[in-house]
C-alpha positions in Angstrom: 48.9 106.9 119.2 47.1 109.9 120.7 46.5 107.9 123.9 50.2 107.3 124.2 51.0 111.0 123.8 48.4 112.0 126.4 49.4 109.3 128.8 51.6 110.3 131.8 52.7 106.8 132.4 55.9 106.9 130.2 58.1 104.0 129.3 58.4 100.9 131.5 61.8 99.7 132.9 61.6 96.6 130.7 61.2 98.6 127.5 64.2 100.8 128.4 66.3 97.8 129.3 65.4 96.0 126.0 66.2 99.1 124.0 69.5 99.5 125.8 70.4 95.9 125.1 69.7 96.4 121.4 71.7 99.5 121.4 74.7 97.9 123.1 74.5 94.9 120.7 74.4 97.2 117.7 77.4 99.2 118.9 79.4 96.1 119.6 78.7 94.7 116.2 79.7 98.0 114.6 83.0 98.2 116.6 83.8 94.6 115.6 83.2 95.4 111.9 85.4 98.5 112.1 88.2 96.6 113.8 88.0 93.8 111.2 88.1 96.3 108.4 91.2 97.9 109.9 93.0 94.5 110.1 92.1 93.6 106.5 93.3 97.0 105.4 96.7 96.5 107.0 97.0 93.0 105.5 96.2 94.4 102.0 98.8 97.2 102.5 101.4 94.6 103.4 100.6 92.4 100.4 100.5 95.4 98.1 104.0 96.5 99.4 105.4 93.0 98.9 103.9 92.8 95.4 105.4 96.2 94.4 108.8 95.1 95.7 108.6 91.9 93.7 107.6 93.9 90.6 110.4 96.3 91.1 112.9 93.4 91.5 111.5 91.8 88.3 112.0 95.2 86.4 115.5 95.4 87.7 116.1 91.9 86.5 115.0 92.9 83.1 117.5 95.7 83.1 120.2 93.4 84.5 120.5 95.2 87.8 121.4 93.6 91.2 122.4 90.1 90.2 123.4 88.0 93.3 126.7 86.1 93.6 124.7 82.9 93.0 123.9 83.8 89.4 123.6 81.9 87.1 122.0 79.0 88.9 120.2 75.9 87.8 116.6 75.4 88.7 115.4 71.8 88.5 111.7 71.3 87.9 110.3 67.8 88.5 107.3 67.0 86.2 106.0 64.2 88.4 107.4 64.9 91.8 110.1 62.2 91.5 113.9 62.5 91.5 114.1 60.5 88.3 116.1 62.6 85.8 113.8 61.4 83.0 111.1 63.6 84.4 113.0 66.6 85.3 113.7 69.9 83.4 116.9 71.9 84.2 116.8 75.6 83.5 119.7 78.0 84.0 118.4 81.2 85.6 119.8 84.6 86.7 118.8 85.4 90.3 118.0 89.0 91.1 116.8 90.6 94.3 117.5 92.6 97.4 121.0 92.6 98.8 119.7 91.0 102.1 118.4 88.0 100.1 114.8 88.3 101.2 113.4 89.1 97.8 114.2 86.9 94.8 113.3 87.2 91.2 114.4 84.8 88.5 114.8 85.1 84.8 116.1 82.6 82.2 119.9 82.9 81.8 121.0 84.0 78.4 124.6 83.1 77.7 126.3 86.1 76.0 128.7 83.7 74.2 125.9 82.0 72.2 
């Protein structure tokens, strides 16, 4: 160690180039990680916004707000993937959602006459 400090020789060109290569590689990895984190953050924000809009539509449906012209509708659920009516369940539902039709929420239709 003391010899290195007393030496006037300094660093070799190879040592400097290797250290620069390591530095450039480290910086590029760091930039890539930051960019990926930014993309993931944007995706999560979009999904969170969509979830909150769905939850709001479901809450409005509970209150009976914003029913579309299509309500009540019948949803057919096939238990085995076939079109045979023996394996299908039909449920009347109220459709709630945005006016532009992009967001839908469904709840079981309750007939006020019964």
